[in-house]
Every structure is written in C-alpha cells, then in structure tokens.
LUMVEXLO-792695 format. One record per residue (C-alpha): x, y, z. Coordinates in nm, 2 decimals, decimal comma. Last residue first. Layout:
{{X Y Z}};
...
END
This chain:
{{6,63 8,08 7,40}};
{{6,85 7,85 7,45}};
{{6,63 7,69 7,72}};
{{6,36 7,71 7,49}};
{{6,45 7,51 7,17}};
{{6,57 7,68 6,92}};
{{6,37 7,51 6,57}};
{{6,03 7,68 6,60}};
{{5,87 7,49 6,34}};
{{5,73 7,62 6,01}};
{{6,10 7,60 5,81}};
{{6,10 7,24 5,91}};
{{5,81 7,10 5,73}};
{{5,52 6,99 5,91}};
{{5,36 6,63 5,96}};
{{5,01 6,57 5,90}};
{{4,80 6,46 6,20}};
{{4,83 6,30 6,51}};
{{5,14 6,39 6,71}};
{{5,48 6,25 6,67}};
{{5,58 6,11 6,99}};
{{5,58 5,78 6,90}};
{{5,79 5,78 6,55}};
{{6,10 5,91 6,81}};
{{6,24 5,54 6,79}};
{{6,24 5,50 6,40}};
{{6,45 5,76 6,35}};
{{6,72 5,51 6,50}};
{{6,57 5,23 6,31}};
{{6,58 5,43 5,98}};
{{6,93 5,49 6,05}};
{{7,06 5,87 6,11}};
{{7,24 6,11 5,90}};
{{7,29 6,44 6,08}};
{{7,07 6,59 6,34}};
{{6,93 6,84 6,15}};
{{6,87 6,80 5,83}};
{{6,83 6,40 5,97}};
{{6,55 6,48 6,11}};
{{6,39 6,54 5,78}};
{{6,20 6,18 5,74}};
{{6,07 6,21 6,05}};
{{5,89 6,49 5,98}};
{{5,86 6,77 6,22}};
{{5,53 6,79 6,42}};
{{5,60 6,98 6,73}};
{{5,66 6,69 6,89}};
{{5,92 6,58 6,64}};
{{6,11 6,95 6,69}};
{{6,14 6,85 7,11}};
{{6,19 6,50 7,05}};
{{6,50 6,59 6,82}};
{{6,59 6,84 7,12}};
{{6,54 6,56 7,38}};
{{6,70 6,30 7,22}};
{{7,08 6,50 7,14}};
{{7,04 6,58 7,55}};
{{7,06 6,22 7,58}};
{{7,24 6,11 7,38}};
{{7,50 6,32 7,57}};
{{7,41 6,15 7,87}};
{{7,15 6,20 8,11}};
{{7,07 5,80 8,23}};
{{7,31 5,82 8,47}};
{{7,11 6,09 8,66}};
{{6,83 5,87 8,71}};
{{6,57 6,12 8,88}};
{{6,76 6,48 8,85}};
{{6,83 6,60 9,15}};
{{7,06 6,95 9,02}};
{{7,37 6,80 9,16}};
{{7,28 6,46 8,97}};
{{7,23 6,55 8,67}};
{{7,58 6,78 8,66}};
{{7,73 6,49 8,68}};
{{7,58 6,31 8,42}};
{{7,65 6,57 8,17}};
{{8,05 6,49 8,36}};
{{8,08 6,24 8,17}};
{{8,05 6,39 7,86}};
{{8,39 6,63 7,94}};
{{8,54 6,26 8,02}};
{{8,50 6,18 7,71}};
{{8,67 6,53 7,61}};
{{8,98 6,46 7,82}};
{{8,98 6,09 7,67}};
{{8,95 6,22 7,31}};
{{9,27 6,46 7,31}};
{{9,17 6,82 7,34}};
{{9,31 7,08 7,07}};
{{8,95 7,25 7,09}};
{{8,74 7,13 7,40}};
{{8,68 7,49 7,51}};
{{8,55 7,53 7,13}};
{{8,70 7,74 7,06}};
{{9,06 7,79 7,22}};
{{9,09 8,03 7,52}};
{{9,39 8,32 7,53}};
{{9,51 8,36 7,22}};
{{9,38 8,74 7,17}};
{{9,16 8,64 6,87}};
{{9,06 8,32 7,02}};
{{8,97 8,54 7,32}};
{{8,68 8,71 7,12}};
{{8,57 8,39 6,96}};
{{8,53 8,24 7,32}};
{{8,25 8,60 7,43}};
{{8,10 8,48 7,10}};
{{8,10 8,15 7,18}};
{{7,83 8,24 7,44}};
{{7,65 8,48 7,29}};
{{7,59 8,24 6,98}};
{{7,44 7,97 7,28}};
{{7,19 8,26 7,42}};
{{7,06 8,35 7,03}};
{{6,99 8,01 6,91}};
{{7,28 7,91 6,66}};
{{7,14 7,85 6,29}};
{{7,30 7,50 6,20}};
{{7,45 7,47 5,81}};
{{7,45 7,10 5,69}};
{{7,73 7,08 5,38}};
{{8,05 6,99 5,60}};
{{7,92 7,14 5,97}};
{{7,90 7,48 5,92}};
{{7,76 7,66 6,26}};
{{7,62 8,01 6,17}};
{{7,51 8,31 6,37}};
{{7,62 8,52 6,04}};
{{7,90 8,70 6,26}};
{{7,94 8,40 6,49}};
{{8,05 8,22 6,12}};
{{8,19 7,84 6,32}};
{{8,33 7,56 6,16}};
{{8,71 7,76 6,16}};
{{8,64 7,78 6,56}};
{{8,79 7,34 6,61}};
{{8,45 7,08 6,58}};
{{8,55 6,72 6,58}};
{{8,44 6,63 6,95}};
{{8,10 6,85 6,84}};
{{8,06 6,60 6,52}};
{{8,19 6,31 6,72}};
{{7,87 6,40 6,97}};
{{7,57 6,43 6,68}};
{{7,49 6,78 6,68}};
{{7,09 6,79 6,68}};
{{7,09 7,19 6,82}};
{{7,01 7,10 7,20}};
{{7,36 6,88 7,15}};
{{7,53 7,22 7,10}};
{{7,42 7,35 7,40}};
{{7,51 7,12 7,64}};
{{7,85 7,08 7,45}};
{{7,94 7,46 7,47}};
{{7,74 7,45 7,80}};
{{7,99 7,21 8,00}};
{{8,31 7,42 7,83}};
{{8,13 7,73 7,99}};
{{8,08 7,52 8,33}};
{{7,73 7,40 8,40}};
{{7,51 7,45 8,70}};
{{7,24 7,70 8,55}};
{{7,21 7,46 8,24}};
{{7,19 7,17 8,40}};
{{6,87 7,31 8,56}};
{{6,76 7,50 8,26}};
{{6,75 7,12 8,12}};
{{6,55 7,00 8,39}};
{{6,33 7,29 8,36}};
{{6,29 7,22 8,00}};
{{6,16 6,88 8,07}};
{{6,44 6,58 7,97}};
{{6,33 6,34 7,64}};
{{6,46 5,99 7,73}};
{{6,48 5,81 7,37}};
{{6,29 5,43 7,36}};
{{6,55 5,18 7,35}};
{{6,61 4,96 7,01}};
{{6,40 4,61 7,07}};
{{6,64 4,32 7,13}};
{{6,66 4,11 6,81}};
{{6,47 3,82 6,80}};
{{6,61 3,48 6,97}};
{{6,74 3,17 6,67}};
{{6,65 2,83 6,84}};
{{6,96 2,63 6,92}};
{{7,00 2,80 7,31}};
{{6,66 2,83 7,35}};
{{6,61 2,45 7,22}};
{{6,92 2,31 7,46}};
{{6,74 2,47 7,69}};
{{6,42 2,32 7,70}};
{{6,55 1,96 7,59}};
{{6,76 2,04 7,91}};
{{6,48 2,11 8,13}};
{{6,20 1,82 7,96}};
{{6,52 1,59 8,04}};
{{6,74 1,43 7,77}};
{{6,71 1,12 7,59}};
{{6,95 0,82 7,62}};
{{6,73 0,65 7,89}};
{{6,90 0,43 8,18}};
{{6,93 0,84 8,38}};
{{6,53 0,84 8,40}};
{{6,46 0,54 8,49}};
{{6,28 0,31 8,26}};
{{5,90 0,22 8,37}};
{{5,81 -0,12 8,26}};
{{6,09 -0,27 8,40}};
{{5,99 -0,15 8,72}};
{{5,68 -0,30 8,67}};
{{5,75 -0,63 8,54}};
{{5,92 -0,63 8,86}};
{{5,68 -0,59 9,08}};
{{5,45 -0,82 8,94}};
{{5,72 -1,04 8,97}};
{{5,77 -0,94 9,30}};
{{5,43 -1,00 9,41}};
{{5,41 -1,36 9,25}};
{{5,69 -1,43 9,47}};
{{5,50 -1,30 9,76}};
{{5,22 -1,60 9,67}};
{{4,88 -1,47 9,57}};
{{4,51 -1,47 9,77}};
{{4,19 -1,38 9,66}};
{{3,94 -1,36 9,98}};
{{3,59 -1,42 9,88}};
{{3,32 -1,31 10,06}};
{{3,15 -1,13 9,76}};
{{3,05 -0,83 9,89}};
{{3,48 -0,74 9,89}};
{{3,71 -0,80 10,18}};
{{3,83 -0,47 10,32}};
{{3,53 -0,32 10,43}};
{{3,51 0,04 10,36}};
{{3,55 0,33 10,58}};
{{3,90 0,45 10,46}};
{{3,77 0,46 10,09}};
{{3,56 0,68 10,15}};
{{3,79 0,93 10,34}};
{{4,07 0,88 10,10}};
{{3,74 0,97 9,83}};
{{3,73 1,26 10,07}};
{{4,05 1,36 10,08}};
{{4,07 1,32 9,67}};
{{3,78 1,53 9,62}};
{{3,95 1,80 9,89}};
{{4,30 1,76 9,67}};
{{4,09 1,83 9,29}};
{{3,95 2,13 9,45}};
{{4,18 2,24 9,60}};
{{4,40 2,24 9,21}};
{{4,12 2,33 9,09}};
{{4,11 2,68 9,26}};
{{4,47 2,69 9,22}};
{{4,46 2,69 8,87}};
{{4,16 2,87 8,76}};
{{4,34 3,13 9,03}};
{{4,69 3,09 8,83}};
{{4,44 3,15 8,48}};
{{4,29 3,43 8,60}};
{{4,62 3,58 8,69}};
{{4,78 3,55 8,39}};
{{4,47 3,64 8,21}};
{{4,51 3,96 8,39}};
{{4,84 4,02 8,32}};
{{4,84 3,92 7,97}};
{{4,51 4,17 7,96}};
{{4,69 4,49 8,14}};
{{4,35 4,73 8,17}};
{{4,43 4,91 8,13}};
{{4,70 5,17 8,01}};
{{4,56 5,19 7,70}};
{{4,85 5,27 7,42}};
{{4,84 5,54 7,13}};
{{4,76 5,81 7,40}};
{{4,67 6,18 7,18}};
{{4,90 6,41 7,29}};
{{4,89 6,63 7,61}};
{{5,26 6,90 7,59}};
{{5,53 6,87 7,84}};
{{5,64 7,17 7,94}};
{{5,32 7,39 7,95}};
{{5,40 7,72 8,08}};
{{5,15 7,88 8,26}};
{{5,19 8,26 8,47}};
{{4,81 8,27 8,49}};
{{4,75 8,68 8,49}};
{{4,86 8,84 8,85}};
{{5,19 8,95 8,65}};
{{4,94 9,10 8,38}};
{{4,79 9,35 8,59}};
{{5,08 9,59 8,59}};
{{4,99 9,78 8,29}};
{{4,67 9,88 8,45}};
{{4,77 9,87 8,85}};
{{5,01 10,09 8,74}};
{{4,87 10,34 8,54}};
{{4,62 10,36 8,79}};
{{4,80 10,41 9,10}};
{{5,01 10,65 8,90}};
{{4,66 10,84 8,83}};
{{4,61 10,81 9,26}};
{{4,94 10,94 9,34}};
{{4,91 11,20 9,07}};
{{4,60 11,33 9,20}};
{{4,68 11,29 9,58}};
{{5,02 11,55 9,46}};
{{4,74 11,75 9,31}};
{{4,59 11,74 9,65}};
{{4,86 11,82 9,83}};
{{4,93 12,11 9,61}};
{{4,63 12,29 9,66}};
{{4,62 12,26 10,01}};
{{5,04 12,43 9,96}};
{{4,83 12,72 9,75}};
{{4,63 12,75 9,99}};
{{4,81 12,80 10,31}};
{{5,05 12,99 10,07}};
{{4,73 13,21 10,01}};
{{4,64 13,22 10,38}};
{{5,00 13,38 10,44}};
{{4,93 13,63 10,16}};
{{4,62 13,74 10,32}};
{{4,86 13,81 10,65}};
{{5,11 13,97 10,44}};
{{4,85 14,17 10,22}};
{{4,68 14,27 10,55}};
{{5,02 14,47 10,62}};
{{5,11 14,55 10,33}};
{{4,79 14,76 10,32}};
{{4,91 14,89 10,69}};
{{5,25 14,99 10,56}};
{{5,10 15,14 10,25}};
{{4,91 15,36 10,46}};
{{5,18 15,47 10,65}};
{{5,36 15,51 10,36}};
{{5,15 15,70 10,19}};
{{5,15 15,95 10,53}};
{{5,53 15,99 10,54}};
{{5,54 16,06 10,15}};
{{5,33 16,26 10,20}};
{{5,54 16,46 10,47}};
{{5,86 16,40 10,31}};
{{5,73 16,56 9,99}};
{{5,62 16,87 10,23}};
{{5,96 16,89 10,38}};
{{6,11 16,89 10,03}};
{{5,83 17,15 9,88}};
{{5,93 17,42 10,19}};
{{6,32 17,36 10,12}};
{{6,30 17,39 9,77}};
{{6,07 17,78 9,84}};
{{6,34 17,83 10,11}};
{{6,63 17,80 9,89}};
{{6,44 17,98 9,62}};
{{6,29 18,29 9,87}};
{{6,68 18,28 9,97}};
{{6,78 18,31 9,56}};
{{6,56 18,58 9,51}};
{{6,65 18,81 9,79}};
{{7,04 18,76 9,71}};
{{6,94 18,91 9,37}};
{{6,79 19,16 9,44}};
{{7,09 19,28 9,67}};
{{7,29 19,19 9,41}};
{{7,11 19,37 9,14}};
{{7,04 19,69 9,35}};
{{7,47 19,65 9,44}};
{{7,53 19,69 9,08}};
{{7,30 19,95 9,05}};
{{7,42 20,13 9,27}};
{{7,76 20,07 9,14}};
{{7,67 20,14 8,74}};
{{7,51 20,47 8,89}};
{{7,82 20,62 9,09}};
{{8,05 20,50 8,76}};
{{7,79 20,71 8,54}};
{{7,83 21,05 8,78}};
{{8,18 21,03 8,77}};
{{8,18 20,99 8,36}};
{{7,87 21,28 8,37}};
{{8,16 21,53 8,56}};
{{8,40 21,49 8,27}};
{{8,11 21,64 8,02}};
{{8,00 21,88 8,24}};
{{8,35 21,99 8,36}};
{{8,34 22,19 8,68}};
{{8,30 21,89 8,89}};
{{8,58 21,78 8,70}};
{{8,83 22,11 8,72}};
{{8,75 22,12 9,09}};
{{8,84 21,71 9,13}};
{{9,18 21,80 8,99}};
{{9,24 21,64 8,64}};
{{9,50 21,46 8,48}};
{{9,55 21,12 8,76}};
{{9,14 21,18 8,83}};
{{9,07 21,19 8,47}};
{{9,21 20,86 8,37}};
{{9,09 20,68 8,71}};
{{8,75 20,79 8,62}};
{{8,81 20,68 8,24}};
{{8,92 20,33 8,40}};
{{8,62 20,34 8,61}};
{{8,42 20,42 8,36}};
{{8,53 20,11 8,19}};
{{8,50 19,91 8,45}};
{{8,18 20,00 8,56}};
{{8,05 19,93 8,19}};
{{8,19 19,54 8,28}};
{{8,05 19,55 8,61}};
{{7,71 19,67 8,47}};
{{7,73 19,37 8,22}};
{{7,84 19,11 8,47}};
{{7,55 19,23 8,73}};
{{7,30 19,23 8,41}};
{{7,46 18,79 8,33}};
{{7,40 18,72 8,74}};
{{7,09 18,86 8,76}};
{{6,97 18,70 8,50}};
{{7,16 18,37 8,59}};
{{6,98 18,34 8,91}};
{{7,30 18,45 9,18}};
{{7,52 18,17 9,42}};
{{7,84 18,24 9,12}};
{{7,88 18,60 9,22}};
{{7,87 18,55 9,57}};
{{7,61 18,58 9,87}};
{{7,70 18,86 10,07}};
{{7,59 18,80 10,46}};
{{7,64 18,42 10,51}};
{{7,40 18,25 10,76}};
{{7,07 18,27 10,51}};
{{7,27 18,12 10,26}};
{{7,41 17,83 10,46}};
{{7,05 17,82 10,64}};
{{6,88 17,72 10,31}};
{{7,14 17,51 10,22}};
{{7,13 17,31 10,46}};
{{6,76 17,32 10,43}};
{{6,76 17,22 10,04}};
{{7,02 16,93 10,16}};
{{6,81 16,79 10,47}};
{{6,50 16,77 10,25}};
{{6,69 16,66 9,95}};
{{6,81 16,33 10,19}};
{{6,50 16,32 10,31}};
{{6,30 16,30 9,98}};
{{6,56 16,00 9,89}};
{{6,51 15,83 10,20}};
{{6,12 15,86 10,12}};
{{6,13 15,68 9,79}};
{{6,30 15,43 9,91}};
{{6,11 15,31 10,16}};
{{5,77 15,40 9,87}};
{{5,95 15,26 9,67}};
{{5,99 14,91 9,90}};
{{5,64 14,97 10,00}};
{{5,49 14,97 9,65}};
{{5,66 14,62 9,61}};
{{5,46 14,49 9,93}};
{{5,19 14,58 9,76}};
{{5,21 14,50 9,40}};
{{5,38 14,13 9,43}};
{{5,67 14,06 9,38}};
{{5,82 14,08 9,72}};
{{5,60 13,76 9,83}};
{{5,70 13,53 9,50}};
{{5,39 13,38 9,39}};
{{5,33 13,57 9,12}};
{{5,04 13,86 9,07}};
{{4,85 13,88 9,41}};
{{4,60 14,18 9,42}};
{{4,49 14,06 9,71}};
{{4,10 14,04 9,62}};
{{4,19 13,90 9,27}};
{{4,46 13,65 9,46}};
{{4,19 13,51 9,70}};
{{3,89 13,48 9,43}};
{{4,19 13,31 9,23}};
{{4,27 13,09 9,47}};
{{3,90 13,02 9,61}};
{{3,85 12,88 9,20}};
{{4,17 12,68 9,24}};
{{4,06 12,49 9,57}};
{{3,72 12,44 9,42}};
{{3,89 12,26 9,07}};
{{4,11 12,09 9,34}};
{{3,83 11,96 9,50}};
{{3,65 11,84 9,21}};
{{3,96 11,69 9,05}};
{{4,01 11,48 9,38}};
{{3,67 11,33 9,35}};
{{3,68 11,26 9,02}};
{{4,02 11,06 9,12}};
{{3,84 10,87 9,38}};
{{3,60 10,73 9,17}};
{{3,85 10,65 8,89}};
{{4,03 10,49 9,17}};
{{3,74 10,29 9,33}};
{{3,64 10,24 8,92}};
{{3,99 10,06 8,89}};
{{4,02 9,87 9,17}};
{{3,72 9,72 9,07}};
{{3,82 9,66 8,70}};
{{4,11 9,48 8,82}};
{{3,95 9,25 9,09}};
{{3,72 9,18 8,75}};
{{3,99 9,15 8,53}};
{{4,18 8,97 8,78}};
{{3,91 8,74 8,84}};
{{3,82 8,66 8,44}};
{{4,16 8,60 8,36}};
{{4,22 8,32 8,60}};
{{3,89 8,15 8,48}};
{{4,02 8,17 8,10}};
{{4,35 8,00 8,21}};
{{4,17 7,74 8,35}};
{{3,96 7,71 8,07}};
{{4,19 7,68 7,82}};
{{4,37 7,44 8,07}};
{{4,07 7,23 8,02}};
{{4,01 7,24 7,67}};
{{4,37 7,19 7,61}};
{{4,34 6,83 7,88}};
{{3,97 6,75 7,68}};
{{4,12 6,78 7,36}};
{{4,43 6,53 7,47}};
{{4,15 6,29 7,60}};
{{3,90 6,27 7,35}};
{{4,09 6,06 7,04}};
{{4,21 5,79 7,30}};
{{3,81 5,76 7,37}};
{{3,78 5,49 7,71}};
{{3,87 5,70 7,96}};
{{4,13 5,89 8,16}};
{{4,25 6,28 8,21}};
{{4,57 6,37 8,37}};
{{4,71 6,74 8,44}};
{{5,07 6,70 8,60}};
{{5,12 6,97 8,78}};
{{5,45 7,15 8,88}};
{{5,59 7,45 9,10}};
{{5,82 7,19 9,24}};
{{5,95 7,01 9,55}};
{{5,70 6,75 9,45}};
{{5,52 6,69 9,17}};
{{5,16 6,75 9,22}};
{{4,86 6,55 9,06}};
{{4,55 6,67 8,92}};
{{4,33 6,40 8,80}};
{{4,03 6,42 8,55}};
{{3,81 6,14 8,45}};
{{3,64 6,12 8,78}};
{{3,55 6,47 8,79}};
{{3,45 6,48 8,41}};
{{3,17 6,28 8,48}};
{{3,09 6,50 8,81}};
{{3,07 6,78 8,50}};
{{2,83 6,63 8,29}};
{{2,88 6,34 7,96}};
{{2,60 6,26 7,78}};
{{2,71 6,56 7,51}};
{{3,05 6,42 7,50}};
{{2,92 6,09 7,35}};
{{2,71 6,20 7,10}};
{{2,99 6,44 6,95}};
{{3,24 6,12 7,02}};
{{2,93 5,93 6,77}};
{{2,93 6,13 6,56}};
{{3,28 6,12 6,44}};
{{3,29 6,39 6,23}};
{{3,42 6,67 6,44}};
{{3,24 7,01 6,36}};
{{3,09 7,04 6,69}};
{{3,38 6,88 6,86}};
{{3,54 7,19 7,02}};
{{3,19 7,35 7,11}};
{{3,17 7,07 7,32}};
{{3,49 7,06 7,49}};
{{3,47 7,43 7,54}};
{{3,12 7,35 7,68}};
{{3,28 7,12 7,87}};
{{3,59 7,29 8,02}};
{{3,32 7,59 8,16}};
{{3,16 7,30 8,35}};
{{3,49 7,16 8,47}};
{{3,59 7,53 8,57}};
{{3,22 7,62 8,72}};
{{3,26 7,23 8,93}};
{{3,64 7,35 9,07}};
{{3,89 7,05 9,02}};
{{4,10 7,29 8,83}};
{{4,06 7,58 9,13}};
{{4,13 7,29 9,40}};
{{4,52 7,21 9,18}};
{{4,57 7,57 9,15}};
{{4,52 7,63 9,52}};
{{4,75 7,32 9,62}};
{{4,99 7,48 9,35}};
{{5,00 7,79 9,55}};
{{5,04 7,66 9,88}};
{{5,35 7,42 9,73}};
{{5,53 7,75 9,63}};
{{5,88 7,62 9,51}};
{{6,07 7,91 9,45}};
{{6,12 8,03 9,06}};
{{5,91 8,33 9,11}};
{{5,63 8,51 8,94}};
{{5,70 8,79 8,62}};
{{5,99 8,93 8,39}};
{{5,89 8,56 8,20}};
{{6,19 8,38 8,20}};
{{6,42 8,58 8,47}};
{{6,10 8,52 8,69}};
{{6,01 8,17 8,66}};
{{5,70 8,06 8,55}};
{{5,42 7,95 8,85}};
{{5,21 7,69 8,73}};
{{5,46 7,45 8,54}};
{{5,21 7,21 8,32}};
{{5,31 6,89 8,29}};
{{5,02 6,77 7,97}};
{{4,86 6,40 8,08}};
{{4,66 6,17 7,84}};
{{4,56 5,89 7,94}};
{{4,39 5,55 7,81}};
{{4,16 5,26 7,94}};
{{4,08 4,99 7,73}};
{{3,68 4,85 7,73}};
{{3,66 4,50 7,94}};
{{3,60 4,15 7,69}};
{{3,98 4,04 7,66}};
{{3,91 3,94 8,06}};
{{3,51 3,88 8,04}};
{{3,62 3,59 7,76}};
{{3,92 3,48 7,94}};
{{3,70 3,42 8,24}};
END
C-alpha cells in the first residue's frame, strides 16, 4: 500500500485571477457593476472547443524552441479534450473576477498553458469583434456609396434647374427675374411721376395767355433780351425827341422819324420772338408729355411680361428650394453615415475584451495532490483496522472452536490440584507483575510529556505574507478618508510603519515628487503625490498637518492603523482582521517580487530587512533570472 501511495504522480496547479470587465474609471470602457451573466458567458467561451484548439496550437508554437524534448512530446500528444480535463474556470461570487486554473503533472507547462489560454481568448474576442465591425463597416460604406450617387444625381438636377430658370443665388430676391421686376416697378413709378409732371406743365402752359420771359427757350430769351436793350435805347431817344419836338416836326424830319420807326420795328420783333418762343415751349412740353406717356406705356407692357416671367420663376424657385431641401437631407444622411462609421472605428475598442490580469500565473513548485502523508496515514489506519478486525474474527472463531472441545484430555486422565497451590501460583504470578503505582519509573504519558518538555522544540516557521488583490486595495482606497489614504499610499510605496509614524512635512519634496527617508529616496506615485499636494497647500495656510498624523501621539497613530481592518470589513474583504499595515506593505513587496525583483535589492525600497523577513517573499519570485529595480514598474496600479 505504501509503495502504491508514493508511486502516484504529483499533480500541480497554476492559477491566474482575471477581471473580465475592467472598471470604467480605470480603462475608459466597461463597468464597475458585477455582471454574473457576462462572466458565465465568458466561462463558456473559455472552455469552447475552438478556443482550446487555438490554445493548444499556441502552446506548441511557444514550446517549439524549448530544450525539453519530453515536454514537447507531451504537448504534441495532447488533444483539446485533454485540455478540457486539465483546465478549469471558477467564478468569484458577486464580482467580475474569474480564476483560470490548469492542473497536470508537468509544472513547467502549466503557467505557459494558462498564459496561452488567455492569449487565445483575447485573440478570439478580437477576431469576433473585428468581424462584426468589418461587416458593419461594409454596410455603412455601401450606404455611403448609394447616398453619394443620389447626391450627385440631385446636384445635377439642381444645376440644370438653376440654368433653366436662371437662378443665380439661393436668395429669392437676389435672382435676375425678381430683381428685374423690382427695377421695372421702381422705373414705372418714376416714369409715371415724370409723365404727370410733364402733363401738368403742358396744361399750365396751355392755360396761360402769355409765357413769361423765363419760360422762353434760351436762344429766344437771349434774342429778346438783346431786342429789349435796343428797344430801351430807342424808346429813350424817342421820348427825348417827343419832349423837344412835336409829332409833326418829327414826322417831317427823316432822321428823327427813323428813330421812331426803329423803335416800332424793335417792338414788333420782340412780339414775334415771344410768339415763336411760346410756340416752341408748347411744342417741347407736348413732346415731353408724349414721350413720358409713351415711356409709361412701354414700362407697363414690359412690367406685365416681367410679372409673367417672375411668376414662372417663383414657381420654379419653390421647386428649386424643394430640391435643395432634398439635397440637404441627403447630405445630412451622408454626414450621419460618416459619423457612424467614424464612431464605429474609434469606439470599437470598447467591445474588445476588457481583461485585466489581477494575479498572473506562476509555475507551481508544490503539488496540490496527492497528499502522501495523509494518504499514508489513512492507508496505515485502514490496514490497522483490517488487521484488528481480522484478529477479532480469528479470536471469535478460536473461542467458538474452543467451546466445542471436550473438558477432559484425550488420555482420559484428570489432573487435580489443591486450592492452596492455585493461590500460591496466583500470588507468584501477581508478584511477578508489579503494579504501576509501586514502580519508580514514570508512566508512558508522563515520560512522553517530560521528553517533549525537555527536548528542544524547533522554532515556528515565519508566517507567510498575505497579498491583497488589486480590486481589494482599490475598495480600501475608495472607502478611506484622507489620513487613511495617505497611510495606505505610503505602505504601498514600501514605507515601514515606524517610518510612517515619524514622518513630518520636512520629509516631503512635493515639487520633485520625492519622499526622503534618511539616505533612501522614494518616488511618490501620481495619485499619492496629488493627495499630499492638497495637504501641502493646507500646511502653507497652517490649517492641516502633513502628513495627517503629524504631531499626533503614538496611541492616536496606532488607532489610525487599526482602522485599516475596519475598512477591510466595510469593503467585504475576507479575513478582514488580517488586513493590517504590514499586509499592505507585504502586498506591495509581493507586487515587486512578482515582477521579478531581486530579493537582495528589496531593502532599497522597503528599508532595512532581515534575511528571514526577505526569505518570506522567495516563493513568489518567478522562474528565471531576477531583474533590477530600474527594469520594474515601481508604482502600484491603484496609485497610478
């Protein structure tokens, strides 16, 4: 049985914890609400046959350059059904967390198997999303092409319509037909005014018996003015003659009579000039009135024609506006299609698998089964029980057999003895078996207790550190107040609790984002630096200390550390009483060690550490050569 027990092959397990929906405030997509249906769907996808085939192909490709030929042969013999029996997906209740586990007899294979499993899952989801997005993009492209053809056809119709109706602009009144109509109406109004004025002047001239000097044309006015001057001189000479001479004397003197005759001739000429001027003025006025009336008639006729053209244009322009609105709607639809296309291309990332690896898979060192010592104990107990039962059965059978034997020996001779002999024999027997209380030696239990008391006990092994998941730390941060967040942030930077208690604002160089701890300088993460920067502004105004516990006594600071367990209880973290300041600091150090940090260099971040304290983190170091601190991401994800 023992040989069978120890000949059983060991079974190892590699496990990764994955958040299937990353919170929106950390990724820009997804949700922070637990979605049990989504997680169950992802479990079905993870265990699908196609995904297992892709996982197996990726695993074989990854191990192609491996030097372990036996491992390659073992992988080559695997089938998707074998993987289905090796892989397990377990859901964490009330969360979006999924634990992916791989069990098998090859510990060096399991971590790679889980990693390739996750890679195949991400590739599957991306292919599905790309196929869906590609189909939708093709449909949108086809719709955009059809819209473009309709838009071009509509624009061609609009251009032909615009040319047919002479539509120059999109403003109704700015086009030629309506603009010409307005000009004709304005010109008709002016022409009618001019006609009315010309007719009124003609009527005024016709009703006046005499036309004033100013009404004559210029040539007649100049001639009449000249004649008036000459007549005035002649009239003055004639008046002088009449004052000196009689009419008879003047009549008889030819020279004097010539002056009178010249005056009469000038006056006659003046009358002729005025009559001729009046005739010309009337003729001009009549001609002007006729021209004005004819112009009015022409404008009215042209206006009638233009009104017909404007009416035709208005009906055509209304149809043009309808066509323009149709074109606008088509262009709006085209813009919507293009917007949908751009939105689909830019937001398709939201549908990609939002996966965050909370705890990566590491190559297991210790088997999970079988429990050789337990099974050995069970085997020995079972063997002992079977042996005891066998002995009891044999004793019962022997007793039964003895009860059926005769009381006298086969020889028929009876053996008789005295009672004294029997008592003596019994006494001798009793004297040969001393009682326990008469002996000087201690009993077996007492001896065993003494041995355990005197023997040197081995020292208890150092307690293994506990690592909180990133989601648990995020929950603590969300529930914490400012002073609690400051303490949590410092512990997640590797600051020891005693160092945190002794901090003052002089240890902070917020401008550079550094924290000075003696010869050790730690870089503050962005989220923690912003938190302390707010406190630093308060320090300048003498309102709040920096850090929040600066100036507090030791009991008050210890009370602050005890609140971490209370926050863990409020956040629903299992074993909340174990969540202490040391747990948070160990979580950060395990985060560094998990990335491959050198154990001998942890003191550069965490301060002085003993060898035994450092050795606690050795099981969490991944296989392979360790990395320097410069190659690691020293910022814990919650503080990024």
